[in-house]
Structures are given as C-alpha cells and as structure tokens.
N, C-alpha and C positions, 0 to 999 in steps of 0.2 A: 124659813131661814131660822139659824139656831143662834139662840140667844147668848151662847157662849163667846159669840164673836165681838169684838169690839164694839162699840155703839158709832163711831164714825166710820166703820166698815159696813155696818148696817145702813147707815143713813145715806151713804154713797151708792149701796145696791137698790136702795128705795128709790134714790133719784133717776139712776140710771133704768129702772123698769118704767117709770114715768115717763121720762124722755124717750124711751123707746115706742112705748105707748102714742106719742105725739107724733114722733116720725113715721111710724107705721100708718096712721090716720085713725087709730082706735079712739082718740081723743082729737078733737076737732078744735081750731080757733073759735073762743067763746064759750066753750065746754067748761062746768064747774067739775073740780075734782071732788071726789069723797071726802067728808069731813076728816079732820085729824083724830077723831075718835076711830072714824070707820077705818083709816089707813092703818091706823095701829093695831086695831083687831084682826084686819085682813093681813099686815105681815108678823103679826106677833111679836110688837116692840111697844116701847113707851111712846107718849105722845111728844115727849121732848125731840126722840130720835126722828120723829116725822117732821117735826118743826125744822130741825137741821136738815133734811132732806129738800124741804119746800125752800128753805132758804138759798141752797145750793141751784135750784132751778131757777129762782127768782134772780139769783147773781149773773143767770145766763140769760136773762129776760125772755126764758121760755114759760113763765106764768106771772101772773099779778095777784095780788091779794085786794080785796075789796072788805070793808067794813059795814056792819049793818047787819039787820033782820035778813037780807037777800044777799049778805056777803060769802066771802069765802076765798078759794083758791081759784082761778081761771086759767085757761091755756092763752098765753098773750099772742097778739099778731107781731110778729117777728119780721121787720122789713130788713131788706137789704142795707139800707142807709144806716140803720140801728145797730146791725150786726156787724157793719164795717170797724168799728170803733175797738170791738173785742177782737176781730181777726187780727188787726194792727197789733194790740196789746199783746195777744198770746204770740204772733210772729216776732215782736221787740223781746220778749222774754226768751223764747226759744233760741235765738240768735246768741242773746247775750248768755244765758246759763249754759247753753251748751259748745260754747266756744266755736260755732262755726267759723271756717276760714274765709278770709276775705273773697278768695277766688270762687268759692263754693258759692257764697251769697251772690257774688257779682253774676256768675253763670246763670244761678236760677232766676234771678231778677230780670236779666236782658232775654232769656228764653222765653218768661212769661209774657212780657212786654213784648215782644217782636212777635207773640202769636196773634196779638189783635192788629196787627197793622194792615190786614187787608180791609176789615171792617172800619178801621178808622179811616182809612183813606176813601172808603166808599160814603161812609156816614157822617164824617166830618162837617160840624156847622159852623156857620160865622161867629156864634158867640163862643165858641171853645177855641177858634183860631185867633179870635181876639184875645182871648184869656193869654192863649200862649204867646203872641206877641208883646202883649202886656209884660209877662214875664221876662222876654227878652230883652225889652228897655228896662226892667228894673236891673237884670243882671249887668248891664252896660254900663250902669252908673260908677264911675271911678271911685267913688267914696263908700261904696257898697261894703258892709261889713262881712267877714267870712260866714258868718253864722246866717246871715240876712240872702245870702248868696244860695245857701246850702236849702234853705226854705223856698228860695224862689224856684231853684232846681227841681225840688220836691213838687212844687205847684204845677210847673210844666211839666212834669211826666204823668201826672195826677191827670191834668186836661188831655193829655194823648191818649190815656188809657180810656177816659170817658168818652173820647171822639168815636171810639166802638159801638156806642150805642146800646151795650150790652150789661144791664146790671149785675149778672152772674160773673161775667168777664171782672167789672169794675170790683165786685166783692172778692172776688179770688187773687186778684191782681192788688189789692191795697196791701197785703202783706209784704209784696215785695217792693212795691214803689214808697209806701210809707212807714214801713219799718226797714226794709234792707238798706233803702237809699240813703237814708241818714247816717245809718254806720257806714257805709261806703264814703259819703262824704266826709265825715269827722275824720275818717282815716288819709285823705289824699288832698281836702282842703286848702292845705298849707303849700301843696307842691304843684298844683295842676295850674294848667293855662286856662285863664277863664277865656280867653280869646278863641281857642279852640274848641271849647264847650259851646260857647254862643255860637260859633261858625256851624256847628253839627246841629245845633238847636234850631238857627235859620233854616238849615238843609233840610231838616223834620219837616217844619212849617210848609216850605216850598213843596217839597212832595207830597203832603196832604192837600194843599191847595191844587194841585194839578192831580190828584187821586192817582200818584204814581207810586205803587207800593214799593216797588224796587227800590226807589231812591230813598224812600223811608227806611225801608230795610237795612239798606247799604248804610245810612248814616247811623244807625242804632248799633249796628256790626262794629262798625268804626269807633263809636263811643264806647262800646263793650271792650274792645282790644286795648283801646286808650288806658281805660280807666283799670283794667288788671295789671296792664304792664306798670302803669303808675303805682297801684297799690302794691305790688311786689317790691318795688324800688324804694318805696318808703318804709315797709315793713323790713326790709333788710338793711337798711341804712340803721334803724331803730335799735336792731339785735345786735349790730358792731358796735353801739354806742359803750 
C-alpha cells in the first residue's frame, strides 16, 4: 500500500483485508490476529492506522480485543442473533438515507416475507403461534395507541418469520420486518383500518395452524395490496396539502 493515501483509506483497506481473510476461512473463530506492530509492518503503515482498522472490525463484531499477557485481537464468534441488530440498523439507514419509495420498500418486504411461508406452515410451533395470537389480542384493544399497534404489528410478523425455523431466513428478513415495516407503519398508521389488518392476521394464524400454505400466502398478498394502496393514497393526500 502507498503511504500517500489518506489514513482513513488505508485503515479501511486493512480492515477489508482482514475481513476477507475471516470470510475466506484463512482466519478462524478464536484465532489471534497479528499484533499491532506486526500488522503495521506488514502493511507499511503506522500503528494508529492499524488501531483504526481494528476499531472498524470490532464495530462490526468481527473481532474482540482482550487485555493481558495473552491478550490481543481475536476473531469473534458472530451469531445470527447478534448480527441481526446490525442488519436492522443498516436497513433502516439505507431506507432513510436513500429515500427508498414506500412501494419499493413494501414490495421488497412482502416478497421476502412470503418466501418463508411454506417453511413457516411446516415448522410452526405452538409457542410461536401463541405469540402471534397474543399480538392479535394486543392489537384488538380499543385504547391501544398507534405507536403500540405498530410495535405489535412488527412483533406479529417477526413471529411469522421465525415460524420458518431457519436462522438464515430470520437474519435476512430482519431488515425487511424490523426496519421496513416500521417505516411503512408510520406512513399509514393514521389511515389504516385496524379491523382489516387484524382479520388478515387471524387468517395468517389460521392458515399456519392448518399448515395451509396457500391461505397464508393469500392473506399476505391481500395485506400487501392493501398496504400499497393505502400508502399511495396517504402520500398523494400529503402532496396536495
């Protein structure tokens, strides 16, 4: 690497190189990274630049640092559950900063969610069905605030995704359910019919109980169409004010 490049650029390149080694399997979980001095010598940079690179990796939970005689930087064990929060944060920022349209977000979210219906119908557990029923009861409370209804809506669909019993799907769908859905909720929450949404939620639970993939998919398709139509009307009304 050329020292003429900015320090930030160099630290990013070093972080990318270490990240690639982890992804490729050249560095395994628990492996100790070379010392700061060794990394600085290897890349021809200052130790400060190396520290910045390690901070980038630590922020992504790819490495952890330990103090003491046997300390240093080690490849971290990254769980799907732990990575899910980063996925949600990234998706939320991506939607907000790039001004993704309501319809694009809605289409993506429901396409991803419907992709897990077959597995969800096959593998659903009573615990997850009970969680979904509980959210329907919560949503049915007449004095429930709009914000609480939105939160319950997210929890309901999160349970639906988890019914698939596939941690990779749950991870990838976290961005659509926990980042996209709140965005859509807050766009339409003042205009939507809670009764219609609750009826569709009940249809989803009934379909899962019966392991009826078609009925679950149909309910999600109806919910998608309703949400897109409602969102378009709300945004149109706002634009004409």
